[in-house]
C-alpha positions as CSV (number, residue, x, y, z in Angstrom):
1,M,0.0,0.1,-0.1
2,R,3.2,2.6,0.9
3,I,4.7,1.9,-2.4
4,A,1.4,2.6,-4.1
5,S,1.0,5.6,-2.6
6,L,4.6,6.7,-3.4
7,V,4.0,5.5,-6.7
8,I,0.8,7.7,-7.3
9,G,2.4,10.8,-5.9
10,A,5.2,10.8,-8.1
11,V,3.1,10.2,-11.2
12,L,0.6,13.4,-9.8
13,A,4.0,15.2,-9.3
14,V,5.0,14.6,-12.9
15,S,1.3,15.4,-14.3
16,V,1.4,19.0,-12.2
17,M,5.1,19.7,-13.8
18,S,4.2,19.0,-17.1
19,A,1.5,20.9,-16.8
20,R,3.7,23.8,-15.9
21,T,6.1,23.6,-18.2
22,T,6.8,23.9,-22.0
23,S,9.5,22.7,-24.5
24,A,10.5,25.5,-26.5
25,A,11.0,29.1,-25.0
26,G,9.0,32.0,-26.9
27,V,5.5,34.2,-26.6
28,N,2.4,33.6,-26.1
29,I,-0.8,35.8,-26.4
30,A,-4.6,35.4,-26.0
31,W,-7.7,37.1,-25.2
32,N,-9.3,36.8,-21.9
33,E,-7.1,34.2,-20.5
34,C,-3.1,33.1,-20.3
35,Y,-2.3,30.8,-23.3
36,G,-1.2,27.9,-20.9
37,E,-4.5,28.3,-19.4
38,G,-6.3,26.7,-21.7
39,T,-9.1,29.1,-21.5
40,G,-8.1,31.9,-23.6
41,T,-9.7,32.5,-27.3
42,Q,-7.2,33.2,-30.5
43,N,-10.0,35.0,-31.9
44,H,-12.8,37.5,-30.7
45,D,-15.8,38.8,-32.1
46,F,-18.0,41.7,-31.2
47,A,-21.1,42.9,-32.5
48,C,-19.9,46.9,-32.4
49,N,-23.1,48.0,-30.9
50,V,-22.5,49.1,-27.7
51,N,-20.0,51.4,-25.6
52,T,-19.8,49.9,-22.2
53,G,-17.6,47.0,-21.4
54,K,-14.0,45.9,-22.5
55,H,-11.7,43.1,-24.0
56,N,-9.2,41.7,-22.4
57,I,-5.7,40.4,-24.1
58,V,-2.9,38.6,-21.7
59,G,0.1,37.9,-22.7
60,S,3.1,35.5,-21.4
61,F,6.4,33.8,-22.5
62,V,7.8,30.4,-21.8
63,A,11.5,31.6,-20.4
64,P,14.9,30.2,-21.9
65,A,17.4,29.1,-19.9
66,G,20.0,31.4,-18.5
67,I,17.9,34.0,-16.4
68,D,18.7,34.0,-13.4
69,S,18.1,37.9,-12.5
70,L,15.1,39.1,-14.4
71,S,14.8,42.8,-13.6
72,G,12.3,44.0,-16.5
73,N,10.5,43.7,-20.0
74,E,10.6,45.5,-23.4
75,V,7.2,44.4,-25.4
76,A,6.4,44.9,-28.9
77,I,3.1,44.1,-29.9
78,D,1.9,44.8,-33.9
79,L,-1.8,45.5,-34.9
80,Q,-2.3,44.6,-38.6
81,T,-5.7,45.7,-40.3
82,L,-7.5,45.2,-43.3
83,G,-6.7,48.4,-44.7
84,T,-5.5,51.7,-43.2
85,V,-5.6,51.3,-39.3
86,P,-9.3,53.0,-38.5
87,A,-10.0,55.7,-36.0
88,W,-11.5,52.6,-33.6
89,W,-7.9,51.1,-33.3
90,S,-6.5,54.8,-33.0
91,F,-5.1,55.2,-29.1
92,R,-3.4,57.2,-26.8
93,N,-1.8,60.0,-29.0
94,T,-3.3,63.8,-28.9
95,G,-5.9,63.6,-31.6
96,S,-7.0,59.9,-31.7
97,C,-10.5,59.2,-31.8
98,R,-10.2,56.5,-28.7
99,R,-7.3,58.2,-26.6
100,T,-8.0,56.5,-23.4
101,A,-9.7,53.1,-24.9
102,L,-6.4,50.9,-24.3
103,T,-4.9,50.6,-20.7
104,V,-2.4,48.0,-19.0
105,N,-1.8,46.5,-16.0
106,F,0.3,44.0,-15.0
107,F,-1.4,41.6,-12.2
108,A,-1.7,38.4,-13.0
109,N,-4.9,36.3,-12.6
110,P,-4.8,34.8,-8.9
111,M,-6.5,31.8,-10.3
112,N,-3.9,30.5,-12.8
113,Q,-2.9,27.2,-12.7
114,V,0.1,27.4,-15.1
115,C,1.2,31.1,-16.0
116,V,3.4,32.1,-12.9
117,D,3.4,35.6,-12.0
118,E,7.2,37.0,-13.4
119,F,7.3,39.5,-10.6
120,D,5.4,38.3,-7.8
121,G,2.7,41.2,-7.8
122,A,5.6,43.8,-8.0
123,A,5.7,44.9,-11.5
124,E,5.7,48.7,-12.4
125,G,5.5,50.4,-15.9
126,G,2.7,51.1,-18.4
127,I,2.4,52.0,-22.3
128,G,5.6,53.6,-23.6
129,S,4.3,54.2,-27.1
130,Y,1.5,53.8,-29.8
131,V,2.5,54.4,-33.6
132,V,0.2,54.4,-36.0
133,G,1.5,53.5,-39.6
134,Y,4.5,51.5,-38.1
135,G,7.1,51.6,-40.6
136,G,5.6,53.5,-43.0
137,N,2.5,50.9,-43.5
138,P,-0.8,52.5,-43.4
139,D,-2.4,49.3,-42.5
140,R,-0.2,48.8,-38.9
141,A,0.4,49.9,-35.6
142,R,3.1,49.2,-33.3
143,L,2.4,49.2,-29.2
144,K,5.4,49.2,-26.7
145,L,5.1,48.5,-23.3
146,A,7.9,48.6,-20.4
147,I,7.9,46.8,-17.5
148,A,10.4,46.7,-14.4
149,T,10.7,45.6,-10.6
150,R,12.9,46.7,-8.2
151,T,13.7,43.1,-6.9
152,P,14.7,41.0,-9.9
153,R,14.2,37.1,-9.7
154,P,15.4,34.1,-11.5
155,L,13.1,32.2,-14.2
156,E,12.8,28.4,-14.5
157,A,13.5,27.6,-18.0
158,G,10.3,26.0,-19.5
159,V,7.7,27.8,-17.4
160,E,5.4,29.9,-18.9
161,Y,5.3,33.3,-17.0
162,F,2.4,35.8,-17.2
163,A,3.7,39.2,-18.4
164,F,0.7,41.5,-19.1
165,N,-3.1,42.6,-19.3
166,L,-4.2,44.7,-22.2
167,A,-7.7,46.3,-21.7
168,I,-9.7,47.7,-25.0
169,N,-12.7,49.5,-23.7
170,N,-15.6,50.1,-26.0
171,Q,-15.7,53.7,-25.5
172,K,-17.2,55.8,-28.7
173,T,-18.1,52.5,-30.5
174,V,-21.8,53.8,-31.3
175,G,-23.6,56.8,-31.4
176,V,-22.6,60.6,-31.7
177,G,-19.0,61.0,-31.9
178,A,-18.3,56.8,-32.7
179,C,-15.3,56.1,-33.8
180,E,-15.4,54.2,-37.2
181,G,-13.6,50.7,-37.9
182,C,-15.1,48.6,-34.9
183,T,-15.6,45.6,-37.1
184,T,-12.6,45.9,-39.3
185,R,-11.0,42.5,-39.3
186,S,-7.7,42.9,-37.7
187,C,-4.7,41.0,-35.9
188,L,-2.4,41.4,-33.1
189,V,0.9,40.2,-33.2
190,L,3.4,39.7,-30.0
191,D,6.0,40.6,-31.8
192,S,8.7,40.0,-29.0
193,I,9.6,40.3,-25.4
194,L,13.1,41.6,-24.2
195,L,13.9,40.3,-20.8
196,T,16.3,42.3,-19.3
197,Q,18.9,41.6,-16.4
198,P,21.0,43.8,-14.4
199,Y,24.2,45.5,-16.1
200,G,26.5,42.6,-17.1
201,R,24.4,39.5,-16.8
202,G,23.1,39.9,-20.2
203,D,19.8,40.6,-21.9
204,F,17.4,37.8,-24.1
205,W,15.7,39.0,-26.7
206,L,12.6,36.5,-27.1
207,S,10.4,36.1,-30.5
208,G,8.5,33.6,-31.9
209,P,5.7,31.4,-30.4
210,S,6.1,28.5,-27.8
211,E,3.8,26.5,-29.8
212,W,2.6,26.9,-33.4
213,G,0.2,30.0,-33.7
214,S,0.4,31.0,-30.1
215,Y,2.1,34.7,-30.9
216,Y,-1.1,36.2,-32.8
217,I,-4.6,36.8,-32.0
218,T,-7.4,37.6,-34.5
219,W,-10.5,40.3,-34.0
220,Q,-13.9,40.0,-35.7
221,G,-13.1,36.8,-37.3
222,D,-10.2,34.5,-38.4
223,P,-9.5,34.7,-42.0
224,Y,-6.0,35.2,-43.0
225,I,-4.9,38.8,-42.8
226,P,-2.1,40.0,-45.1
227,G,1.0,40.1,-42.4
228,C,-0.4,38.3,-39.6
229,G,2.1,36.3,-38.0
230,F,4.8,38.8,-39.0
231,V,7.8,38.4,-36.3
232,V,10.7,40.4,-36.1
233,P,14.2,38.7,-36.4
234,T,16.1,38.2,-32.8
235,R,18.7,40.7,-32.0
236,N,20.5,41.5,-28.7
237,T,19.8,45.1,-27.1
238,T,19.8,46.5,-23.4
239,W,17.8,47.8,-20.7
240,G,18.9,51.2,-21.9
241,S,16.2,50.8,-24.8
242,V,13.7,49.9,-21.9
243,K,14.1,53.1,-19.9
244,S,14.1,55.3,-23.3
245,L,10.6,54.5,-24.0
246,Y,10.1,57.1,-20.9
247,R,12.5,59.8,-22.6
């Protein structure tokens, strides 16, 4: 009986570990929940008929080996739309139709079973920039987030870590002063997350999915959108590029 109990316990331990790890380092994004939880979705449809409510996007990543003192992240997300980026997707900048409709926070869902809070609730940061027409492309926008902690911590290779929550609210969707373009099919790609460490330890530029298709989500249907799935090449940079977002 004792041997049987030990065997069952070992099997359960392996099952839990398997649920918390993924074989490939990479970035993940999903609607509503962290990708690894299995309850989020890749596509989100909205009838565009109310000005209340919001839509939640959760970003995460599977850690590579060698991160022993994570101090911050720099996140790059691309929006790709069918045609010119419409006013409904115009956020943050002066003169934008929906300037305050996009917000970010770094509070992980306490009910998560797979996604670990990378900074144990001690993350600070915000939106660094939102550029419509990024790279000279009228159908593209780029969002950058900067995240940091005062207490660097090690990461376990192969574990999925929560990174951020984005919220898009429905203000100015219908009625007087509404911003056109809510029904436009769009794609959001989590291009990269720069994992930064204190000076001298080295940073890691994480790009590409941890699983096939895990680095992009769609809005208003899932047919192919030109440019959806584009990923920037892997390259090195420094923590200075994160801080520069606030200069």
